[in-house]
Short mmCIF file of the C-alpha atoms (twelve columns), coordinates in Angstrom:
data_MODEL
# 
_entry.id   MODEL 
# 
loop_
_atom_site.group_PDB 
_atom_site.id 
_atom_site.type_symbol 
_atom_site.label_atom_id 
_atom_site.label_alt_id 
_atom_site.label_comp_id 
_atom_site.label_asym_id 
_atom_site.label_seq_id 
_atom_site.Cartn_x 
_atom_site.Cartn_y 
_atom_site.Cartn_z 
_atom_site.pdbx_PDB_model_num 
ATOM 1   C CA . MET A 1   -97.390 35.195 -43.634 1 
ATOM 2   C CA . ALA A 2   -94.418 35.612 -41.390 1 
ATOM 3   C CA . GLY A 3   -96.632 36.240 -38.361 1 
ATOM 4   C CA . LYS A 4   -98.470 32.841 -39.002 1 
ATOM 5   C CA . LYS A 5   -94.988 30.829 -39.250 1 
ATOM 6   C CA . TYR A 6   -94.044 32.631 -36.219 1 
ATOM 7   C CA . LYS A 7   -97.078 31.629 -34.251 1 
ATOM 8   C CA . ALA A 8   -96.911 27.955 -35.563 1 
ATOM 9   C CA . ALA A 9   -93.093 27.725 -34.553 1 
ATOM 10  C CA . ALA A 10  -93.932 29.044 -31.088 1 
ATOM 11  C CA . ALA A 11  -96.967 26.682 -30.610 1 
ATOM 12  C CA . LYS A 12  -94.162 23.716 -30.610 1 
ATOM 13  C CA . ILE A 13  -92.649 25.280 -27.756 1 
ATOM 14  C CA . ASP A 14  -93.777 25.267 -23.992 1 
ATOM 15  C CA . ARG A 15  -92.871 28.815 -22.776 1 
ATOM 16  C CA . LYS A 16  -92.917 27.985 -19.166 1 
ATOM 17  C CA . ARG A 17  -90.612 24.799 -19.565 1 
ATOM 18  C CA . ARG A 18  -86.769 24.678 -19.641 1 
ATOM 19  C CA . TYR A 19  -85.811 22.019 -21.794 1 
ATOM 20  C CA . PRO A 20  -82.782 19.610 -21.160 1 
ATOM 21  C CA . LEU A 21  -80.143 20.526 -23.676 1 
ATOM 22  C CA . SER A 22  -80.738 17.572 -26.321 1 
ATOM 23  C CA . GLU A 23  -84.631 18.198 -26.319 1 
ATOM 24  C CA . ALA A 24  -83.962 21.994 -26.909 1 
ATOM 25  C CA . ILE A 25  -81.537 21.368 -29.742 1 
ATOM 26  C CA . ALA A 26  -83.984 18.996 -31.380 1 
ATOM 27  C CA . LEU A 27  -86.529 21.611 -31.485 1 
ATOM 28  C CA . VAL A 28  -84.345 23.965 -33.514 1 
ATOM 29  C CA . PRO A 29  -85.335 22.685 -37.053 1 
ATOM 30  C CA . GLU A 30  -88.950 22.711 -36.255 1 
ATOM 31  C CA . THR A 31  -88.903 26.275 -35.049 1 
ATOM 32  C CA . LYS A 32  -87.059 28.155 -37.919 1 
ATOM 33  C CA . ILE A 33  -89.277 30.621 -39.966 1 
ATOM 34  C CA . SER A 34  -87.586 31.068 -43.297 1 
ATOM 35  C CA . ASP A 35  -87.870 28.641 -46.008 1 
ATOM 36  C CA . LYS A 36  -85.320 30.480 -48.137 1 
ATOM 37  C CA . SER A 37  -82.399 31.005 -46.008 1 
ATOM 38  C CA . ASP A 38  -80.503 28.839 -43.767 1 
ATOM 39  C CA . GLU A 39  -81.008 30.801 -40.606 1 
ATOM 40  C CA . THR A 40  -78.279 31.154 -37.902 1 
ATOM 41  C CA . VAL A 41  -78.684 29.387 -34.632 1 
ATOM 42  C CA . ASP A 42  -77.837 31.764 -31.792 1 
ATOM 43  C CA . VAL A 43  -77.608 31.302 -27.693 1 
ATOM 44  C CA . ALA A 44  -78.099 34.038 -25.183 1 
ATOM 45  C CA . VAL A 45  -76.747 33.206 -21.810 1 
ATOM 46  C CA . ARG A 46  -77.745 35.497 -19.009 1 
ATOM 47  C CA . LEU A 47  -74.857 35.609 -16.517 1 
ATOM 48  C CA . GLY A 48  -74.874 36.696 -12.730 1 
ATOM 49  C CA . VAL A 49  -72.333 39.327 -13.349 1 
ATOM 50  C CA . ASN A 50  -72.202 43.037 -13.115 1 
ATOM 51  C CA . PRO A 51  -70.475 44.121 -16.283 1 
ATOM 52  C CA . LYS A 52  -69.973 47.649 -14.922 1 
ATOM 53  C CA . HIS A 53  -67.210 46.209 -12.619 1 
ATOM 54  C CA . ALA A 54  -63.978 45.599 -14.435 1 
ATOM 55  C CA . ASP A 55  -63.192 42.315 -12.428 1 
ATOM 56  C CA . GLN A 56  -66.592 40.959 -13.537 1 
ATOM 57  C CA . MET A 57  -66.394 41.763 -17.461 1 
ATOM 58  C CA . VAL A 58  -66.568 38.165 -19.269 1 
ATOM 59  C CA . ARG A 59  -64.721 38.110 -22.595 1 
ATOM 60  C CA . GLY A 60  -63.223 35.508 -24.586 1 
ATOM 61  C CA . ALA A 61  -63.085 33.349 -27.731 1 
ATOM 62  C CA . VAL A 62  -63.861 29.672 -28.649 1 
ATOM 63  C CA . VAL A 63  -63.438 27.550 -31.672 1 
ATOM 64  C CA . LEU A 64  -66.577 25.763 -32.398 1 
ATOM 65  C CA . PRO A 65  -65.965 22.086 -33.191 1 
ATOM 66  C CA . HIS A 66  -68.255 22.378 -36.405 1 
ATOM 67  C CA . GLY A 67  -67.641 25.997 -37.273 1 
ATOM 68  C CA . THR A 68  -70.547 28.531 -37.576 1 
ATOM 69  C CA . GLY A 69  -71.610 27.708 -41.143 1 
ATOM 70  C CA . LYS A 70  -70.007 31.004 -42.374 1 
ATOM 71  C CA . THR A 71  -66.454 31.431 -43.535 1 
ATOM 72  C CA . LYS A 72  -65.046 34.593 -42.154 1 
ATOM 73  C CA . LYS A 73  -62.868 36.934 -44.360 1 
ATOM 74  C CA . VAL A 74  -59.720 37.550 -42.277 1 
ATOM 75  C CA . LEU A 75  -57.296 40.570 -42.731 1 
ATOM 76  C CA . CYS A 76  -54.043 40.085 -40.958 1 
ATOM 77  C CA . ILE A 77  -52.002 43.421 -40.497 1 
ATOM 78  C CA . ALA A 78  -48.466 42.518 -39.977 1 
ATOM 79  C CA . LYS A 79  -44.827 42.876 -41.459 1 
ATOM 80  C CA . PRO A 80  -43.855 41.096 -44.620 1 
ATOM 81  C CA . ASP A 81  -42.771 37.838 -43.110 1 
ATOM 82  C CA . LYS A 82  -45.541 37.512 -40.784 1 
ATOM 83  C CA . ALA A 83  -47.955 38.526 -43.667 1 
ATOM 84  C CA . LYS A 84  -46.781 35.813 -45.862 1 
ATOM 85  C CA . LEU A 85  -47.407 33.234 -43.155 1 
ATOM 86  C CA . ALA A 86  -50.846 34.670 -42.493 1 
ATOM 87  C CA . LEU A 87  -51.668 34.240 -46.413 1 
ATOM 88  C CA . GLU A 88  -50.378 30.603 -46.265 1 
ATOM 89  C CA . ALA A 89  -52.566 29.994 -43.279 1 
ATOM 90  C CA . GLY A 90  -55.736 31.133 -45.323 1 
ATOM 91  C CA . ALA A 91  -56.034 34.838 -44.530 1 
ATOM 92  C CA . ASP A 92  -57.919 36.763 -47.299 1 
ATOM 93  C CA . TYR A 93  -55.580 39.938 -47.036 1 
ATOM 94  C CA . ALA A 94  -52.423 40.547 -45.142 1 
ATOM 95  C CA . GLY A 95  -50.108 43.424 -45.219 1 
ATOM 96  C CA . GLY A 96  -49.234 46.439 -43.363 1 
ATOM 97  C CA . GLU A 97  -49.658 50.348 -43.726 1 
ATOM 98  C CA . GLU A 98  -51.350 49.856 -46.997 1 
ATOM 99  C CA . TYR A 99  -54.368 48.118 -45.356 1 
ATOM 100 C CA . ILE A 100 -54.752 50.702 -42.589 1 
ATOM 101 C CA . ASN A 101 -54.771 53.506 -45.162 1 
ATOM 102 C CA . LYS A 102 -57.275 51.526 -47.304 1 
ATOM 103 C CA . ILE A 103 -59.536 51.449 -44.366 1 
ATOM 104 C CA . LYS A 104 -59.027 55.002 -43.160 1 
ATOM 105 C CA . ASP A 105 -58.989 56.522 -46.507 1 
ATOM 106 C CA . GLU A 106 -61.580 54.506 -48.605 1 
ATOM 107 C CA . ASN A 107 -63.703 53.077 -45.631 1 
ATOM 108 C CA . TRP A 108 -62.814 49.680 -46.724 1 
ATOM 109 C CA . PHE A 109 -64.459 46.819 -44.820 1 
ATOM 110 C CA . ASP A 110 -64.383 43.762 -47.033 1 
ATOM 111 C CA . PHE A 111 -63.471 41.514 -44.177 1 
ATOM 112 C CA . ASP A 112 -65.087 40.038 -40.934 1 
ATOM 113 C CA . ALA A 113 -62.033 39.810 -38.508 1 
ATOM 114 C CA . VAL A 114 -58.642 41.422 -37.966 1 
ATOM 115 C CA . VAL A 115 -55.614 39.822 -36.737 1 
ATOM 116 C CA . ALA A 116 -52.586 41.938 -35.846 1 
ATOM 117 C CA . THR A 117 -48.923 41.300 -34.624 1 
ATOM 118 C CA . PRO A 118 -48.063 43.433 -31.511 1 
ATOM 119 C CA . ASP A 119 -45.115 45.387 -33.499 1 
ATOM 120 C CA . MET A 120 -48.040 46.754 -35.643 1 
ATOM 121 C CA . MET A 121 -50.653 47.812 -32.963 1 
ATOM 122 C CA . GLY A 122 -49.084 51.467 -32.731 1 
ATOM 123 C CA . GLN A 123 -50.118 51.873 -36.430 1 
ATOM 124 C CA . VAL A 124 -53.490 49.947 -35.945 1 
ATOM 125 C CA . GLY A 125 -54.283 52.182 -33.119 1 
ATOM 126 C CA . LYS A 126 -54.871 55.041 -35.427 1 
ATOM 127 C CA . ILE A 127 -57.821 53.537 -36.838 1 
ATOM 128 C CA . GLY A 128 -59.057 52.247 -33.448 1 
ATOM 129 C CA . ARG A 129 -61.963 54.740 -33.364 1 
ATOM 130 C CA . ILE A 130 -63.174 53.048 -36.888 1 
ATOM 131 C CA . LEU A 131 -62.574 49.392 -36.159 1 
ATOM 132 C CA . GLY A 132 -63.799 49.502 -32.289 1 
ATOM 133 C CA . PRO A 133 -67.427 50.376 -33.037 1 
ATOM 134 C CA . ARG A 134 -67.570 47.595 -35.622 1 
ATOM 135 C CA . GLY A 135 -66.329 45.078 -33.177 1 
ATOM 136 C CA . LEU A 136 -63.193 44.512 -35.255 1 
ATOM 137 C CA . MET A 137 -60.448 45.915 -33.146 1 
ATOM 138 C CA . PRO A 138 -57.804 43.216 -32.481 1 
ATOM 139 C CA . ASN A 139 -57.318 42.379 -28.753 1 
ATOM 140 C CA . PRO A 140 -54.811 40.445 -27.086 1 
ATOM 141 C CA . LYS A 141 -57.315 39.004 -24.741 1 
ATOM 142 C CA . VAL A 142 -58.993 37.041 -27.393 1 
ATOM 143 C CA . GLY A 143 -56.013 36.001 -29.391 1 
ATOM 144 C CA . THR A 144 -56.142 38.523 -32.261 1 
ATOM 145 C CA . VAL A 145 -52.988 40.390 -31.254 1 
ATOM 146 C CA . THR A 146 -50.287 37.613 -31.519 1 
ATOM 147 C CA . MET A 147 -46.937 36.937 -33.327 1 
ATOM 148 C CA . ASP A 148 -48.625 33.434 -33.974 1 
ATOM 149 C CA . VAL A 149 -50.493 34.691 -36.907 1 
ATOM 150 C CA . THR A 150 -50.785 31.022 -38.435 1 
ATOM 151 C CA . LYS A 151 -52.614 29.885 -35.348 1 
ATOM 152 C CA . ALA A 152 -54.894 32.842 -35.054 1 
ATOM 153 C CA . VAL A 153 -55.912 33.084 -38.826 1 
ATOM 154 C CA . GLY A 154 -56.246 29.130 -38.822 1 
ATOM 155 C CA . GLU A 155 -58.799 29.410 -36.018 1 
ATOM 156 C CA . LEU A 156 -60.748 32.291 -37.362 1 
ATOM 157 C CA . LYS A 157 -61.208 30.237 -40.507 1 
ATOM 158 C CA . ALA A 158 -62.133 27.128 -38.651 1 
ATOM 159 C CA . GLY A 159 -64.881 28.931 -36.891 1 
ATOM 160 C CA . ARG A 160 -63.591 30.590 -34.007 1 
ATOM 161 C CA . ILE A 161 -65.995 33.136 -32.380 1 
ATOM 162 C CA . GLU A 162 -65.468 36.013 -30.026 1 
ATOM 163 C CA . PHE A 163 -67.890 36.999 -27.278 1 
ATOM 164 C CA . ARG A 164 -68.341 39.447 -24.543 1 
ATOM 165 C CA . VAL A 165 -71.033 40.323 -21.864 1 
ATOM 166 C CA . GLU A 166 -73.331 43.028 -22.508 1 
ATOM 167 C CA . LYS A 167 -74.450 45.782 -20.075 1 
ATOM 168 C CA . ALA A 168 -77.522 43.664 -19.183 1 
ATOM 169 C CA . GLY A 169 -75.298 40.813 -18.208 1 
ATOM 170 C CA . ILE A 170 -76.159 38.678 -21.467 1 
ATOM 171 C CA . VAL A 171 -73.484 37.153 -23.630 1 
ATOM 172 C CA . HIS A 172 -74.683 36.290 -27.181 1 
ATOM 173 C CA . SER A 173 -73.047 33.967 -29.632 1 
ATOM 174 C CA . PRO A 174 -74.014 32.088 -33.039 1 
ATOM 175 C CA . ILE A 175 -73.447 28.439 -32.559 1 
ATOM 176 C CA . GLY A 176 -74.245 27.158 -36.079 1 
ATOM 177 C CA . LYS A 177 -76.908 26.929 -38.866 1 
ATOM 178 C CA . ALA A 178 -80.536 25.509 -38.616 1 
ATOM 179 C CA . SER A 179 -79.549 23.149 -41.366 1 
ATOM 180 C CA . PHE A 180 -76.789 21.592 -39.057 1 
ATOM 181 C CA . GLU A 181 -77.349 18.036 -37.527 1 
ATOM 182 C CA . THR A 182 -78.495 18.333 -34.041 1 
ATOM 183 C CA . SER A 183 -75.464 16.534 -32.664 1 
ATOM 184 C CA . LYS A 184 -73.375 19.281 -34.233 1 
ATOM 185 C CA . LEU A 185 -75.380 21.941 -32.879 1 
ATOM 186 C CA . GLU A 186 -75.167 20.455 -29.305 1 
ATOM 187 C CA . GLU A 187 -71.458 19.781 -29.540 1 
ATOM 188 C CA . ASN A 188 -70.889 23.417 -30.559 1 
ATOM 189 C CA . LEU A 189 -73.204 24.720 -27.733 1 
ATOM 190 C CA . SER A 190 -71.513 22.604 -25.258 1 
ATOM 191 C CA . ALA A 191 -67.906 23.806 -26.400 1 
ATOM 192 C CA . PHE A 192 -69.084 27.402 -25.992 1 
ATOM 193 C CA . LEU A 193 -70.802 26.986 -22.451 1 
ATOM 194 C CA . ASP A 194 -67.549 24.995 -21.298 1 
ATOM 195 C CA . VAL A 195 -65.405 27.923 -22.169 1 
ATOM 196 C CA . LEU A 196 -67.885 30.557 -20.765 1 
ATOM 197 C CA . ILE A 197 -68.328 28.770 -17.406 1 
ATOM 198 C CA . LYS A 198 -64.544 28.352 -17.026 1 
ATOM 199 C CA . MET A 199 -64.397 32.277 -17.221 1 
ATOM 200 C CA . LYS A 200 -66.546 32.804 -14.164 1 
ATOM 201 C CA . PRO A 201 -65.076 35.872 -12.355 1 
ATOM 202 C CA . ALA A 202 -63.893 35.194 -8.777  1 
ATOM 203 C CA . THR A 203 -65.802 38.196 -7.617  1 
ATOM 204 C CA . ALA A 204 -69.021 36.786 -9.206  1 
ATOM 205 C CA . LYS A 205 -71.564 35.640 -6.329  1 
ATOM 206 C CA . GLY A 206 -74.447 33.497 -6.555  1 
ATOM 207 C CA . THR A 207 -75.562 31.664 -9.654  1 
ATOM 208 C CA . TYR A 208 -73.381 32.386 -12.402 1 
ATOM 209 C CA . VAL A 209 -75.450 30.740 -15.362 1 
ATOM 210 C CA . LYS A 210 -79.009 32.227 -14.813 1 
ATOM 211 C CA . SER A 211 -80.557 31.316 -18.045 1 
ATOM 212 C CA . ILE A 212 -79.832 29.913 -21.456 1 
ATOM 213 C CA . THR A 213 -82.001 30.481 -24.448 1 
ATOM 214 C CA . ILE A 214 -81.477 29.290 -28.001 1 
ATOM 215 C CA . SER A 215 -83.352 30.323 -31.230 1 
ATOM 216 C CA . THR A 216 -83.061 30.685 -35.040 1 
ATOM 217 C CA . THR A 217 -82.533 34.015 -36.667 1 
ATOM 218 C CA . HIS A 218 -86.275 34.610 -36.752 1 
ATOM 219 C CA . GLY A 219 -87.636 31.931 -34.513 1 
ATOM 220 C CA . PRO A 220 -88.994 31.951 -30.942 1 
ATOM 221 C CA . GLY A 221 -86.644 31.458 -27.952 1 
ATOM 222 C CA . ILE A 222 -86.296 27.981 -26.517 1 
ATOM 223 C CA . LYS A 223 -85.253 27.744 -22.769 1 
ATOM 224 C CA . VAL A 224 -82.673 25.276 -21.834 1 
ATOM 225 C CA . ASP A 225 -82.414 23.854 -18.364 1 
ATOM 226 C CA . PRO A 226 -78.970 24.780 -17.000 1 
ATOM 227 C CA . SER A 227 -79.255 21.865 -14.526 1 
ATOM 228 C CA . SER A 228 -79.191 19.362 -17.591 1 
ATOM 229 C CA . LEU A 229 -75.609 20.279 -18.253 1 
ATOM 230 C CA . ALA A 230 -73.262 18.206 -16.075 1 
ATOM 231 C CA . LYS A 231 -70.641 20.911 -15.855 1 
ATOM 232 C CA . LEU A 232 -73.308 23.605 -14.552 1 
ATOM 233 C CA . ALA A 233 -75.073 21.441 -12.178 1 
ATOM 234 C CA . LYS A 234 -71.910 21.179 -9.686  1 
# 
């Protein structure tokens, strides 16, 4: 049955065409496969960079205007005064060494993101090999190593996402749920692309944004025409 649903969804898309942004977004609700779950809408952007070169590594974060449709559980590793502020900002857990030990000794991972203050990174580094492969290691480049825990936690709760270019030069990111109004999906995608474009490495030559494809979790890909975005057309 899933195969038939996929074929029916794929039949609504012209695979050879690159759709203007608004048209591509409008196709999203028609191409979702599952009737039981609210599928995530993802974007894949192929960039004209070579991630093997450190000066062409694209990595950053953006707060989506309408969130992702999923509320993240946030852990803040900090000393008591900052831990208190993190909890007040909405962190699900906040504390110091007790949480580091809980992760190390109990294999505890009841959280989706980690914020840490700089003065705790020496201790957090002890579990770097555990957090790193899961994409949970705090990093100053994306704002998760900071003394301003109130801002960091607030943004994560509001729909802040992190992204980084993969070996093949592709950046993947969620931009919402299939149930979102198309206007909200369009605004989320535009916000993401705006940040991504501003991060173009000075050493990247030629076309920076080579292709943009959006899709639901199980649905077919819909190609977006980069020239339909004013910011990319320049």
